[in-house]
C-alpha positions in Angstrom: 0.0 0.0 0.0 2.8 2.4 0.9 4.5 1.8 -2.4 1.2 2.5 -4.3 0.8 5.8 -2.4 4.3 6.9 -3.1 3.8 6.0 -6.8 0.6 8.0 -6.9 2.3 11.0 -5.3 5.2 10.7 -7.7 2.8 10.6 -10.7 0.9 13.6 -9.4 4.2 15.5 -9.0 5.2 14.7 -12.6 1.8 16.0 -13.8 2.2 19.2 -11.8 5.6 19.7 -13.1 4.4 19.2 -16.7 1.6 21.7 -16.1 4.1 24.3 -14.6 6.7 23.8 -17.3 4.3 23.8 -20.2 2.6 27.1 -19.3 3.7 30.5 -20.3 2.4 33.9 -19.1 1.2 37.0 -20.9 2.3 40.5 -20.1 -0.3 40.8 -17.3 1.0 37.6 -15.8 -2.1 35.5 -16.7 -1.0 31.9 -17.4 -1.6 30.6 -20.9 -2.2 26.9 -21.4 0.2 25.5 -24.0 -0.5 22.9 -26.6 1.4 20.4 -24.5 -0.9 21.0 -21.5 -4.0 20.6 -23.6 -2.7 17.4 -25.3 -1.5 15.8 -22.1 -4.8 16.7 -20.3 -6.9 15.2 -23.1 -4.9 11.9 -23.1 -5.2 11.6 -19.3 -8.9 12.4 -19.2 -10.0 10.1 -22.0 -12.5 7.5 -20.8 -15.0 5.0 -22.1 -18.4 6.7 -22.2 -21.4 4.3 -22.6 -24.4 6.5 -22.0 -25.4 9.6 -23.9 -27.8 12.5 -23.9 -30.5 12.8 -26.6 -28.7 15.3 -28.7 -27.0 15.7 -32.1 -23.5 16.4 -33.1 -23.0 19.4 -35.3 -21.6 18.6 -38.8 -18.6 20.8 -38.3 -17.8 19.0 -35.0 -18.1 15.6 -36.6 -15.8 16.8 -39.4 -13.2 17.8 -36.8 -13.3 14.4 -35.2 -12.9 12.7 -38.6 -10.0 15.0 -39.6 -8.3 14.1 -36.3 -8.9 10.4 -37.0 -7.2 10.4 -40.4 -4.3 12.5 -39.1 -3.1 9.2 -37.6 0.3 7.7 -38.6 0.2 5.1 -41.3 2.8 2.6 -42.3 4.3 3.5 -45.7 1.6 6.2 -45.8 -0.9 3.7 -47.1 -3.9 5.2 -45.2 -6.1 2.1 -45.3 -9.1 3.7 -43.5 -12.6 4.0 -44.8 -15.0 5.5 -42.3 -18.8 5.2 -42.3 -20.8 7.6 -40.0 -24.3 6.3 -39.1 -27.1 8.4 -37.6 -30.2 6.6 -38.9 -31.2 4.4 -36.0 -33.9 2.7 -38.0 -31.1 0.8 -39.7 -29.3 -0.4 -36.6 -31.2 -3.6 -36.0 -30.0 -5.0 -39.3 -26.7 -3.3 -39.4 -25.6 -4.4 -36.0 -27.7 -7.6 -35.8 -26.8 -9.6 -32.7 -24.3 -7.0 -31.3 -24.7 -6.7 -27.5 -23.8 -3.0 -27.7 -27.1 -2.2 -29.5 -28.4 -0.1 -26.5 -25.3 2.1 -26.7 -25.6 2.5 -30.4 -29.2 3.5 -30.3 -28.6 6.0 -27.4 -25.6 7.7 -29.1 -25.8 10.6 -31.5 -23.8 8.7 -34.1 -22.1 5.4 -34.6 -18.8 5.6 -36.5 -17.6 2.4 -38.2 -13.9 2.3 -39.0 -13.2 0.0 -41.9 -9.9 -1.0 -43.4 -8.6 -1.8 -46.9 -6.5 -4.9 -46.1 -4.6 -4.6 -49.4 -2.3 -2.0 -50.9 -1.9 -1.1 -54.6 1.3 0.5 -55.6 4.5 -0.1 -57.5 6.9 -2.6 -55.9 9.2 -0.8 -53.4 12.2 -2.2 -55.0 11.1 -0.9 -58.4 9.1 2.3 -58.0 8.9 2.8 -61.8 7.1 -0.5 -62.4 3.4 -0.9 -62.8 1.3 -0.9 -59.6 0.5 -4.3 -58.1 -2.0 -5.2 -55.4 -0.8 -7.1 -52.4 -1.8 -7.7 -48.8 -1.1 -4.9 -46.4 0.4 -6.6 -43.3 0.1 -3.6 -41.0 -3.4 -2.3 -41.6 -4.4 -3.2 -38.1 -1.8 -0.9 -36.6 -3.0 2.0 -38.7 -6.6 1.4 -37.8 -5.8 1.3 -34.1 -4.1 4.7 -34.3 -7.0 6.1 -36.4 -9.6 4.9 -33.9 -7.6 6.2 -30.9 -7.2 9.6 -32.6 -11.0 9.8 -32.9 -11.5 9.0 -29.3 -9.0 11.6 -28.2 -10.7 14.2 -30.4 -14.1 13.3 -29.0 -12.7 13.9 -25.4 -11.2 17.2 -26.5 -14.5 18.4 -27.9 -16.5 17.5 -24.8 -18.0 14.4 -26.3 -17.9 10.8 -25.0 -17.2 7.7 -27.0 -16.3 4.1 -26.5 -14.3 1.7 -28.7 -16.4 -1.5 -29.2 -14.7 -4.4 -30.7 -15.5 -5.6 -34.2 -12.5 -7.2 -36.0 -11.8 -10.2 -35.7 -15.2 -11.3 -34.4 -17.2 -12.4 -37.4 -20.5 -12.3 -35.5 -20.0 -8.5 -35.3 -18.2 -8.0 -38.6 -20.4 -10.0 -41.0 -23.7 -8.1 -40.4 -21.9 -4.8 -41.0 -20.0 -6.0 -44.1 -23.2 -7.4 -45.5 -25.4 -4.4 -44.8 -22.8 -1.9 -46.1 -21.9 -4.2 -49.1 -18.2 -3.9 -48.4 -15.9 -5.3 -51.0 -13.9 -8.4 -50.0 -10.8 -6.4 -49.3 -12.5 -4.0 -46.9 -13.2 -5.2 -43.4 -15.0 -3.4 -40.5 -12.4 -2.9 -37.8 -14.0 -1.0 -34.9 -17.4 0.5 -34.0 -17.5 3.7 -32.0 -20.7 5.2 -30.6 -20.3 8.9 -29.8 -22.4 11.6 -28.2 -22.6 14.0 -25.3 -22.1 12.1 -22.0 -25.2 11.5 -19.9 -23.3 10.2 -16.9 -20.2 11.2 -15.0 -17.6 8.6 -16.1 -14.1 9.2 -14.9 -10.8 8.2 -16.4 -9.0 5.2 -14.9 -5.5 5.5 -13.5 -3.7 2.8 -15.5 -0.2 3.7 -14.4 1.6 0.5 -13.3 5.3 1.1 -12.6 6.0 -2.7 -12.9 5.1 -2.4 -16.6 7.8 0.2 -17.3 11.3 -0.9 -18.2 14.5 1.0 -19.0 17.3 -0.5 -21.0 16.2 -4.1 -20.2 13.0 -6.0 -19.5 
């Protein structure tokens, strides 16, 4: 217990130091929050929100979330993402047939389906002047994880709540979505994210575990 308390105090001290060091002041000595402060705060405050108010998300806000999502890193800059934004709840029973998250989906303002092109079409890396060829993209999952996480962080920054519900590789969740959206064979649904304005008071979890951190060796 003593070690956990000391770890928490140390963690709080680091956050306080970050806040102090990342702030500047104006001529009248009013602190100005820097980009670093805002970014760290958003990351630390992100939480899974599973209940939502009966409200809509303005189109410009949704565009901000989507722009943030596709700003994610992508191996070889392939950008495999295709994103479907659903707001017509009358379609959900068929689209998400059998998905136990249905209540969350119908309560949210929108459900965002992150899909991935599992292939890449481009000239061979060893011969960039050759004709383009289509081959499997072995790292599309990594790109899609980053894309989904960017969306979640943007939602938090905009005062919204969202939760990442698993889709890939569970066929009972993937197949109804793929069939309803008539996705080509190379496009798979990866994650499903309901998003809206939080109805509850969910709090972020402290996931810091010093035993999981290693320096120079495992």
